[in-house]
C-alpha positions in Angstrom: 42.3 -26.3 -10.2 41.8 -22.4 -9.8 38.8 -20.7 -8.5 36.3 -19.6 -11.4 33.7 -16.5 -11.4 31.0 -16.9 -13.8 28.6 -13.8 -14.5 25.1 -14.0 -16.1 23.5 -11.4 -17.6 19.8 -12.8 -17.8 17.1 -12.1 -20.2 13.8 -13.2 -21.2 14.7 -15.8 -23.7 18.6 -15.8 -23.8 21.5 -15.3 -21.2 24.8 -14.4 -21.8 27.5 -15.9 -19.5 31.3 -14.8 -19.1 33.6 -16.8 -17.0 37.0 -15.5 -15.7 39.9 -16.4 -13.6 41.6 -14.8 -10.7 43.3 -12.4 -13.0 39.9 -11.4 -14.4 41.0 -13.2 -18.0 37.8 -14.4 -19.9 37.8 -17.9 -20.2 34.4 -18.2 -21.8 32.0 -16.0 -23.3 28.7 -17.3 -25.1 25.1 -16.7 -25.6 22.8 -19.5 -24.0 19.1 -19.9 -24.5 16.7 -20.0 -21.3 16.2 -23.6 -21.7 17.1 -26.4 -19.2 19.3 -28.6 -21.4 21.4 -25.7 -22.8 21.7 -24.2 -19.0 23.1 -27.7 -17.7 25.3 -27.6 -20.7 26.7 -24.1 -19.8 27.2 -25.5 -15.8 29.0 -28.3 -17.3 31.3 -26.3 -19.6 32.0 -23.5 -16.8 33.0 -26.5 -14.3 35.7 -27.6 -16.6 37.6 -24.8 -15.9 37.8 -25.0 -12.0 36.2 -26.9 -9.4 35.1 -24.0 -7.3 32.9 -21.6 -9.3 31.0 -18.6 -7.9 28.2 -17.3 -9.9 26.4 -13.9 -10.2 23.7 -12.9 -11.8 21.6 -9.4 -12.3 17.9 -11.0 -11.8 16.6 -12.7 -8.7 13.3 -14.2 -10.3 11.4 -14.0 -13.5 13.4 -14.8 -16.7 16.5 -15.9 -14.3 14.2 -18.5 -12.0 15.3 -21.3 -14.2 19.0 -20.6 -14.4 19.2 -19.8 -10.4 17.2 -23.1 -9.6 19.3 -25.2 -11.7 22.6 -23.6 -10.3 21.1 -23.8 -6.9 20.0 -27.7 -7.3 23.8 -28.4 -8.1 24.9 -26.7 -5.0 26.5 -23.5 -6.8 26.9 -20.6 -4.9 24.8 -17.6 -6.6 25.0 -14.1 -5.7 22.7 -11.1 -6.7 23.8 -8.1 -8.3 21.1 -5.4 -9.3 21.1 -4.0 -12.6 21.6 -0.3 -11.4 24.7 -1.5 -9.7 25.7 -3.4 -12.7 25.2 -0.2 -14.9 27.3 2.0 -12.5 30.0 -0.6 -12.2 30.4 -0.6 -16.0 31.4 3.1 -16.4 34.7 2.2 -14.8 35.4 -0.6 -17.2 37.0 -0.1 -20.6 34.5 0.7 -23.5 31.5 3.2 -23.7 29.2 0.7 -25.5 26.6 -1.6 -23.9 26.4 -5.2 -24.8 25.3 -8.5 -22.8 28.8 -9.9 -23.0 30.0 -6.6 -21.2 27.6 -6.8 -18.6 28.1 -10.4 -18.1 31.7 -9.7 -17.6 31.1 -6.9 -15.2 28.9 -9.1 -13.1 31.7 -11.8 -13.0 34.4 -9.4 -12.2 32.2 -7.8 -9.4 31.2 -11.0 -8.0 35.3 -11.8 -7.7 36.0 -8.5 -6.1 33.1 -7.8 -3.9 32.4 -9.7 -0.6 29.1 -7.9 0.1 26.8 -9.3 -2.6 23.6 -10.9 -1.4 23.8 -14.7 -1.8 20.7 -16.2 -3.2 19.2 -19.3 -1.6 16.5 -21.9 -2.5 13.3 -20.8 -0.6 10.6 -23.1 0.6 7.5 -23.8 -1.2 5.6 -21.8 1.4 7.8 -18.5 0.6 7.5 -18.9 -3.1 3.5 -19.3 -3.3 3.5 -16.1 -0.8 6.0 -14.1 -3.4 3.5 -15.0 -6.1 0.0 -14.3 -4.2 1.4 -11.1 -2.4 2.5 -10.0 -6.2 -0.7 -10.6 -7.7 -2.3 -8.9 -4.7 -0.3 -5.7 -5.3 -1.2 -5.9 -9.1 -5.0 -5.9 -8.0 -4.8 -3.5 -5.5 -3.1 -1.1 -7.9 -5.7 -1.9 -10.8 -8.4 -1.2 -8.0 -6.8 2.3 -7.2 -6.8 3.3 -11.1 -10.5 2.0 -11.4 -11.5 4.2 -8.2 -9.8 7.1 -9.8 -11.1 7.1 -13.1 -14.6 6.4 -11.1 -14.2 9.7 -9.3 -13.0 11.5 -12.4 -16.4 10.5 -14.4 -18.7 11.1 -11.5 -17.1 14.7 -10.7 -18.1 15.5 -14.3 -21.9 14.7 -13.9 -22.5 14.9 -10.2 -19.7 16.6 -8.2 -21.8 17.0 -5.2 -22.2 13.1 -4.8 -18.6 12.4 -5.6 -17.6 14.7 -2.7 -20.1 12.9 -0.3 -19.2 9.3 -1.1 -16.2 7.3 0.1 -15.7 5.2 -3.0 -13.6 2.9 -1.1 -16.7 1.3 0.8 -19.2 -1.1 -0.9 -22.2 0.6 -0.1 -21.4 3.8 -2.1 -20.2 1.6 -5.1 -23.7 -0.5 -4.7 -25.5 2.9 -4.9 -23.8 3.8 -8.1 -24.6 0.8 -10.0 -28.0 1.9 -9.9 -28.4 5.5 -9.7 -25.8 7.8 -11.0 -27.5 11.5 -11.9 -29.2 14.0 -9.3 -32.6 13.5 -11.5 -32.6 9.7 -11.0 -32.0 10.0 -7.2 -34.5 12.6 -6.9 -37.3 10.4 -8.7 -36.7 7.6 -6.5 -36.8 9.5 -3.2 -34.9 8.9 0.0 -37.5 5.9 1.2 -37.5 4.0 -2.0 -33.8 4.3 -2.5 -32.9 3.1 1.3 -35.2 0.1 0.5 -33.5 -0.5 -2.7 -30.0 -0.5 -0.8 -31.1 -2.8 2.0 -32.3 -5.6 -0.5 -28.7 -5.2 -1.5 -27.7 -6.0 1.9 -26.1 -2.3 2.2 -25.2 -1.4 6.1 -26.6 2.2 7.1 -28.7 2.2 3.9 -30.7 5.1 5.5 -27.8 7.4 5.9 -26.4 6.7 2.4 -29.8 7.4 0.8 -30.0 10.5 3.0 -26.6 11.6 1.8 -27.3 10.7 -1.9 -30.6 13.0 -1.9 -29.3 15.8 -0.3 -26.6 16.0 -3.0 -29.3 15.7 -5.5 -31.4 18.3 -4.2 -28.3 20.7 -4.6 -27.9 20.3 -8.1 -30.6 20.5 -10.7 -28.7 21.2 -13.5 -28.1 18.6 -16.4 -24.6 18.6 -17.7 -23.5 17.6 -21.1 -22.6 13.9 -21.6 -24.7 13.0 -18.6 -26.4 9.9 -20.0 -23.3 8.2 -21.4 -21.2 9.3 -18.3 -23.7 7.6 -16.1 -23.3 4.4 -18.0 -19.6 4.5 -17.7 -20.1 5.3 -14.0 -22.1 2.4 -13.7 -19.6 -0.2 -15.3 -16.6 1.4 -13.3 -18.3 1.1 -10.1 -19.1 -2.8 -11.3 -15.5 -3.3 -11.9 -14.4 -1.9 -8.5 -16.8 -4.2 -7.0 -15.3 -7.3 -8.8 -11.7 -6.4 -7.9 -12.7 -6.0 -4.2 -14.1 -9.6 -4.7 -10.8 -10.7 -6.1 -8.6 -9.1 -3.3 -10.9 -10.6 -0.7 -10.4 -13.9 -2.0 -6.8 -13.6 -2.4 -6.5 -12.3 0.9 -8.0 -15.5 2.2 -5.4 -17.7 0.2 -2.7 -15.7 1.4 -3.7 -16.3 5.1 -4.1 -20.1 4.5 -0.8 -20.5 2.8 1.0 -18.2 5.4 -0.2 -20.1 8.3 1.5 -23.1 6.9 5.1 -21.5 7.7 6.5 -22.0 11.2 7.3 -18.4 11.4 3.5 -17.4 11.4 2.9 -17.1 14.8 6.0 -15.3 15.5 5.8 -12.5 12.7 2.0 -11.9 13.5 2.5 -11.4 17.3 4.4 -8.4 16.7 1.6 -5.5 17.2 0.8 -3.8 13.8 2.3 -6.8 11.6 -0.9 -8.6 10.5 -1.7 -11.2 8.1 -1.0 -9.5 4.9 1.9 -7.3 6.2 3.3 -10.5 7.6 3.2 -12.5 4.5 4.7 -9.7 2.5 7.4 -9.5 5.0 8.1 -13.1 4.3 7.9 -13.1 0.7 10.3 -10.0 0.6 12.9 -11.6 3.0 12.5 -15.3 2.6 11.9 -15.7 6.5 15.8 -16.7 6.7 17.4 -14.1 8.7 20.6 -15.7 8.5 20.9 -14.3 4.8 21.2 -11.0 6.3 23.6 -11.6 9.2 22.4 -8.8 11.4 19.3 -6.8 12.2 21.3 -3.7 11.0 21.6 -5.3 7.5 18.1 -6.1 7.4 17.0 -2.5 8.2 19.4 -1.4 5.6 17.7 -3.7 3.0 14.3 -2.6 4.1 15.2 1.2 3.8 14.5 2.3 7.4 18.4 2.8 8.3 19.8 6.0 7.3 23.0 6.2 5.5 25.7 8.8 6.3 26.6 11.5 4.1 29.7 12.8 5.4 32.4 15.1 3.3 35.3 17.3 4.3 34.4 18.9 7.5 30.9 18.0 7.6 30.4 14.8 9.7 27.3 13.1 11.2 25.1 14.1 8.3 22.5 11.2 7.7 20.1 10.8 4.7 17.5 8.4 3.3 18.8 5.3 1.6 18.4 5.1 -2.1 18.9 1.7 -2.4 16.4 -0.4 -0.8 13.5 -2.9 -1.1 10.5 -0.5 -1.6 8.0 -3.4 -0.8 9.9 -4.2 2.5 10.0 -0.8 3.4 6.3 -0.4 3.1 5.8 -3.3 5.4 7.8 -1.7 8.1 6.4 1.9 7.7 2.7 0.8 7.3 3.2 -2.0 10.4 4.8 1.0 12.4 1.8 3.1 11.8 -0.8 0.5 12.9 1.2 -0.4 16.1 1.0 3.5 17.1 -2.9 3.0 17.3 -2.8 -0.6 18.9 0.4 -0.7 21.2 1.1 1.7 24.1 4.8 1.0 23.9 5.0 2.2 20.2 2.7 5.1 21.1 5.1 6.4 23.6 8.1 6.1 21.3 6.5 7.7 18.6 5.2 10.6 21.2 8.7 10.9 22.4 10.1 11.3 18.9 7.8 14.0 17.9 8.6 15.7 21.4 12.2 15.7 20.3 11.5 17.6 17.1 11.1 15.1 14.4 8.4 15.3 11.9 5.7 12.6 11.9 7.5 10.3 8.9 10.8 10.8 10.6 9.1 9.5 14.1 7.5 6.5 12.2 10.7 5.7 10.6 12.6 5.8 13.7 9.9 3.5 15.4 9.9 1.2 12.4 13.8 0.6 12.8 13.3 -0.1 16.3 10.8 -2.6 15.7 13.3 -4.2 13.1 15.5 -5.2 15.9 12.6 -6.6 17.9 11.4 -8.6 14.8 14.8 -9.8 14.3 15.2 -10.8 17.9 11.8 -12.6 17.7 12.8 -14.7 14.7 16.3 -15.5 15.9 14.9 -16.8 19.3 11.7 -18.4 17.9 9.3 -16.9 20.4 6.3 -14.6 20.1 6.1 -10.8 21.0 5.4 -10.3 24.8 4.8 -6.7 26.3 7.3 -7.6 29.0 10.5 -9.2 27.7 11.6 -12.6 29.4 14.7 -10.9 30.7 12.7 -8.3 32.8 10.4 -11.1 34.1 13.6 -13.2 35.3 14.7 -9.9 37.2 
C-alpha cells in the first residue's frame, strides 16, 4: 500500500485532519473532536489508506497533547510544524481564504515535501513535570514583575524619595511597606522604634533600612493628594509581592527535587553558570534527548544563538540574528553565559577576547553562549560532567 501523509490543524475542542497520497491528492478531510474515541477512530480510518502514515501537526502541546500522545502510543511518526510556518506556506497554495481544512492540507503537504521538520517524541515523566513546573514558574515571575511595577508606581505617587531608596526585589523593603508607607508615619515612629519593628519581623540589616527610610522621610514634609488610599494600596501590593516570592520559592524546591530525578542532572548542572533552575528549563525546552537535534549546530540554531546568513547578489558573509527560535531556550543559554563570566575564568577570558575584537557586550555574550552549546552537547553525548581540563588534554 502507498505511503500516506496526514496533517492535523489542532484546536482546543476540535481538530481538522486531511490525508493525502504521494501525488498530493486528498484522500480524507474531516473534523474530529478532541476526544479519545474519535481520535482513535480517525487513526484507524487514515490507516486504511496506507500502512505507512506520516503525521504533521501545528501544536506541540496544550490542546494537541491528547492527539500527539495517542499517535505516539501507536508508533506513528509525528512531525511538528509551527503555525507561523503554516501561515507562510499557505500563501503559495491556491486560494486566499483561511480555513481549518486548508491549513490541515498545507500541513500534510509540507510534511510530504519537507525533510527538516522536527519529529515529536514521547518525553519521560520527569521532563513532562519540569515543563509544567517551569512554565508555572515563568507565569509567577511575570506576575511578580508586574506587581512590583505597580507597587513602584503607587509608591512614587506619594513618596518618590522612598521609592528611589528601596530595592523592592528584596524582602526587607517589602516588609517595611506592609507597615509604613508615608513620610509622616515613618517620622512618627522614628529610627530606633522602626529598627526594632523590622528586627521583630526578622529583617536583615534592619538598622540600615530604618536609617534609609527615615532619611527619605525627613526630605519630604508635603502630604500628597490621595495619600491615605494610596498607602493602603501600597500595603496590599507589598503583601502580594511577598506572597508571590513565597510561591516562587516553594516552586523552586519542587523543580530541584524533580530535576534531581533525571539522569542528566549532574551533567547539566556541572557546567558553570547552568544551575538548577536554568538547567531544568533547558531540559524542559529540549527534552534532554540530543539525538532529536542531530548536531550541536542544530541545537544552537533551535536556541537562537547561531547567526544565520543574509547574503544576496554581491553581498556575502553577512550574518544576522535568527528570527525563528525557542525564546525560552535562548534565555537559558544567554543568562547562563552571563553567570559563567562571573564564576568561570575560561568563560571570562573568552568574553574579554571577544570584547577586545570589537564586539559589543551582547555580541560577546552570544558568542560565548554559542561556544558553551558545543561544550554542553559534548557533555550530554558522552555522559560526563564538566571539567576545567578536558580528558584528552590530561591524556597527553
